[in-house]
C-alpha positions in Angstrom: 14.4 26.0 40.8 18.0 26.4 41.8 20.2 23.3 41.6 23.8 22.2 41.0 24.7 20.2 37.9 27.8 18.3 37.0 28.2 18.5 33.2 30.4 16.0 31.3 33.4 17.5 29.6 32.1 16.8 26.0 28.8 18.5 26.8 30.6 21.4 28.4 32.6 22.0 25.3 29.5 21.9 23.1 27.8 24.3 25.5 30.7 26.7 25.4 30.7 26.6 21.6 27.0 27.3 21.6 27.3 30.2 24.0 30.1 31.8 21.8 28.0 31.4 18.7 24.7 32.6 20.1 25.8 35.1 22.7 23.2 33.7 25.0 23.6 33.4 28.8 24.5 30.0 30.3 21.2 29.8 32.1 19.3 30.6 28.9 21.3 28.1 26.8 20.9 25.3 29.4 17.2 25.9 29.8 16.7 26.0 26.0 18.7 22.8 25.4 16.9 20.9 28.2 13.5 22.2 27.0 14.2 21.0 23.4 15.7 17.7 24.6 12.8 16.9 26.9 10.2 17.8 24.2 12.0 15.5 21.7 11.9 12.6 24.2 8.1 12.8 24.4 7.7 12.3 20.7 7.5 8.6 19.7 10.5 7.4 17.7 9.6 6.9 14.0 11.0 3.6 13.0 11.6 2.9 9.4 9.4 0.1 8.2 11.4 -3.1 7.6 10.7 -4.6 4.2 11.9 -8.0 3.0 12.9 -8.0 -0.6 12.7 -11.5 -1.9 15.3 -12.6 -4.5 14.8 -15.4 -7.0 16.7 -18.6 -6.0 17.1 -19.8 -9.5 17.1 -23.4 -8.3 16.7 -24.7 -11.8 20.4 -24.0 -12.4 21.2 -26.5 -9.7 18.9 -29.1 -11.2 16.2 -28.7 -8.6 13.4 -27.0 -10.6 10.6 -26.4 -8.1 11.4 -29.4 -5.8 11.8 -27.5 -2.6 11.6 -30.6 -0.4 15.2 -31.5 -1.2 16.6 -29.0 1.2 19.5 -31.2 2.4 20.6 -31.8 -1.2 20.4 -28.1 -2.0 22.5 -27.2 1.0 25.1 -29.7 -0.1 25.2 -28.1 -3.5 25.4 -24.6 -2.2 27.7 -25.0 0.7 29.8 -28.0 -0.5 30.5 -31.4 0.9 32.2 -30.2 4.1 28.9 -28.5 5.3 28.2 -31.2 7.9 
């Protein structure tokens, strides 16, 4: 297929560098880059699994022990009296 492309300046610079390095023709380099890029787009992205790492609250040091129902008091202790 014959077509006309407008290539962004940054992509053109990368393409020129690749052509100098490889000695490949413009047609070959563009076809190869498009082929690799299109194949990569077909592959599903591997997302890194998100893991929550719990940290101990050490509520005993604030005098709360295991009394988690006193959330407002705890926030006052942690954030200070100007929290509200």
